[in-house]
C-alpha positions as CSV (number, residue, x, y, z in Angstrom):
1,X,-9.9,133.5,84.2
2,X,-11.9,130.5,83.2
3,X,-13.9,130.5,80.0
4,X,-17.0,130.0,82.2
5,X,-16.3,133.0,84.3
6,X,-17.8,136.4,83.4
7,X,-15.6,139.0,81.9
8,X,-15.4,141.7,84.6
9,X,-15.2,145.2,83.3
10,X,-14.5,148.3,85.4
11,X,-15.8,151.5,83.8
12,X,-14.4,154.7,85.2
13,X,-16.2,157.8,84.0
14,X,-14.6,161.2,84.6
15,X,-16.6,163.5,82.3
16,X,-18.5,166.3,84.0
17,X,-21.1,166.1,81.2
18,X,-24.2,163.9,81.2
19,X,-25.8,162.3,78.1
20,X,-24.0,164.8,75.8
21,X,-20.6,163.5,76.9
22,X,-18.6,162.1,74.0
23,X,-16.5,159.9,76.3
24,X,-19.7,158.4,77.7
25,X,-21.1,157.7,74.3
26,X,-17.8,156.2,73.0
27,X,-17.3,154.1,76.1
28,X,-20.9,152.8,75.7
29,X,-19.9,151.7,72.2
30,X,-16.8,150.1,73.5
31,X,-18.5,148.1,76.3
32,X,-21.3,147.1,73.9
33,X,-18.6,145.7,71.5
34,X,-17.1,143.8,74.4
35,X,-20.5,142.4,75.4
36,X,-21.1,141.2,71.8
37,X,-17.7,139.5,71.7
38,X,-17.9,137.7,75.0
39,X,-20.6,135.4,76.3
40,X,-20.9,136.8,79.8
41,X,-19.9,140.3,80.9
42,X,-20.3,142.0,84.2
43,X,-19.8,145.8,84.3
44,X,-18.9,147.8,87.5
45,X,-19.5,151.5,86.9
46,X,-17.7,154.1,88.9
47,X,-18.7,157.7,88.1
48,X,-15.8,159.7,89.7
49,X,-17.2,162.9,88.1
50,X,-19.7,163.1,91.0
51,X,-16.7,163.6,93.3
52,X,-14.2,161.7,95.4
53,X,-12.5,162.8,98.6
54,X,-9.0,164.2,98.3
55,X,-6.1,162.7,100.2
56,X,-5.6,164.6,103.4
57,X,-3.4,164.4,106.5
58,X,-5.6,161.8,108.2
59,X,-5.7,159.6,105.1
60,X,-2.0,159.7,104.8
61,X,-1.5,158.8,108.5
62,X,-4.0,155.9,108.2
63,X,-2.3,154.6,105.0
64,X,1.1,154.8,106.6
65,X,0.0,152.8,109.6
66,X,0.4,149.0,109.2
67,X,-2.9,147.4,108.5
68,X,-2.9,145.3,111.7
69,X,-2.3,148.5,113.8
70,X,-5.0,150.7,112.4
71,X,-7.9,151.8,114.6
72,X,-11.5,151.9,113.6
73,X,-11.3,155.6,112.6
74,X,-8.3,154.9,110.3
75,X,-10.1,151.9,108.7
76,X,-13.1,154.1,108.1
77,X,-10.8,156.7,106.5
78,X,-9.4,154.2,104.1
79,X,-12.7,152.3,103.4
80,X,-13.5,154.0,100.1
81,X,-9.9,153.6,98.9
82,X,-10.1,149.9,99.8
83,X,-13.3,149.6,97.8
84,X,-11.8,151.3,94.8
85,X,-8.7,149.2,94.9
86,X,-10.9,146.0,95.2
87,X,-12.9,147.1,92.1
88,X,-9.7,147.6,90.1
89,X,-8.1,144.3,91.3
90,X,-11.3,142.4,90.4
91,X,-11.4,143.8,86.8
92,X,-10.4,141.7,83.8
93,X,-10.7,144.8,81.6
94,X,-10.4,148.5,82.7
95,X,-12.2,151.1,80.6
96,X,-11.6,154.8,81.4
97,X,-13.6,157.5,79.7
98,X,-12.0,160.9,80.3
99,X,-12.0,164.3,78.6
100,X,-8.9,166.5,78.6
101,X,-9.4,169.5,80.8
102,X,-6.8,172.3,80.6
103,X,-4.3,169.9,79.0
104,X,-4.6,167.2,81.6
105,X,-7.1,164.8,83.3
106,X,-10.0,166.1,85.4
107,X,-9.4,166.6,89.1
108,X,-12.0,163.9,89.8
109,X,-9.9,161.3,87.9
110,X,-6.7,162.4,89.7
111,X,-8.6,161.8,93.0
112,X,-9.3,158.3,91.9
113,X,-5.7,157.7,91.0
114,X,-4.6,159.0,94.5
115,X,-7.1,156.6,96.1
116,X,-5.8,153.5,94.2
117,X,-2.1,154.2,94.3
118,X,-1.4,152.6,97.7
119,X,2.1,151.7,98.8
120,X,2.3,148.0,99.8
121,X,-1.1,147.4,98.3
122,X,-0.9,148.3,94.6
123,X,2.8,149.1,94.4
124,X,6.0,148.7,96.5
125,X,9.5,150.0,96.5
126,X,12.3,147.4,96.0
127,X,16.1,147.7,95.7
128,X,15.5,147.6,91.9
129,X,12.9,150.4,91.9
130,X,9.1,150.5,92.0
131,X,7.2,147.3,91.4
132,X,3.5,147.4,90.5
133,X,1.5,144.8,92.5
134,X,-1.7,144.7,90.4
135,X,-1.9,142.1,87.7
136,X,-1.8,143.6,84.2
137,X,-5.1,143.6,82.3
138,X,-6.4,145.0,79.0
139,X,-7.1,148.7,79.4
140,X,-8.9,151.1,77.1
141,X,-8.8,154.9,77.7
142,X,-11.3,156.8,75.6
143,X,-10.2,160.5,75.4
144,X,-12.3,162.9,73.4
145,X,-10.7,166.4,73.4
146,X,-11.5,169.9,72.2
147,X,-8.3,171.5,70.9
148,X,-5.8,169.1,72.3
149,X,-4.8,166.2,70.0
150,X,-4.0,163.0,71.9
151,X,-0.3,162.4,71.7
152,X,0.5,166.1,71.0
153,X,3.2,168.1,72.9
154,X,0.4,169.7,75.0
155,X,-1.4,166.5,75.9
156,X,-0.3,165.9,79.5
157,X,-3.3,163.6,80.1
158,X,-2.4,160.4,78.3
159,X,1.3,160.2,79.2
160,X,0.4,160.7,82.8
161,X,-2.2,157.9,82.7
162,X,0.2,155.6,80.9
163,X,2.8,156.2,83.6
164,X,0.6,156.0,86.7
165,X,-1.2,152.9,85.6
166,X,2.1,151.3,84.7
167,X,3.3,152.3,88.2
168,X,0.7,149.9,89.7
169,X,1.3,147.2,87.2
170,X,-1.1,148.0,84.3
171,X,0.8,148.4,81.0
172,X,-1.5,146.9,78.3
173,X,-3.2,150.2,77.5
174,X,-4.9,151.4,74.3
175,X,-5.8,155.1,74.0
176,X,-8.7,156.1,71.7
177,X,-8.7,159.8,70.9
178,X,-11.5,161.8,69.2
179,X,-10.3,165.4,68.9
180,X,-13.2,167.8,68.3
181,X,-15.9,165.2,68.6
182,X,-17.7,167.4,71.2
183,X,-17.8,170.2,68.6
184,X,-19.5,168.3,65.8
185,X,-16.4,166.7,64.3
186,X,-18.2,163.6,63.0
187,X,-15.1,162.3,61.2
188,X,-13.3,162.1,64.5
189,X,-16.2,160.4,66.1
190,X,-16.4,157.9,63.2
191,X,-12.7,157.3,63.4
192,X,-12.9,156.6,67.2
193,X,-15.7,154.1,66.6
194,X,-13.8,152.4,63.9
195,X,-10.8,152.2,66.2
196,X,-12.9,150.7,68.9
197,X,-14.3,148.0,66.6
198,X,-10.7,147.2,65.4
199,X,-9.3,146.9,68.9
200,X,-12.1,144.7,70.2
201,X,-12.0,142.6,67.1
202,X,-8.3,142.0,67.6
203,X,-8.8,140.9,71.2
204,X,-9.3,137.3,72.3
205,X,-12.9,136.0,71.9
206,X,-14.6,134.0,74.6
207,X,-15.3,130.4,73.6
């Protein structure tokens, strides 16, 4: 990316809450900090909480058909997935805001993962194992939680996201937790904001 190019940020929101969502508020702080640090920022917002289609038999059949052999119906079936992959591929920075629901990620975020994990497009199998095909990029995952501390034995959300993003080639990931922030834990919220400021300050600054 040239210094004259805008910094492209892809923001994935998975919280079912509206303005009261802690992940939305903290992601807003994070993106604002990135905007202050870089001269030109473009943000693409994808609110998966409103719902994405689940993978079904027709989707699998279309995805398994070589691109040049797909008919119009199969192309239509994969159109949203193609768009989501293109958004991710174009991003210089990925920002995910997600709560922990029942010890893991929301179903809406899992649906997004299923749409962007595409064999031969975002990953491939080789004789040496799986190879992620997306270029690595700085990724921030903001994870407010109720009773589940990020990194605890019952946190199945962040290890899954680290693995599946790495599966497609994205390994430069920072997790920002805020346990109890949605229950009035102001110390957790302040700590998360301090961590955001620290992480963005440590990143490269645009000229």
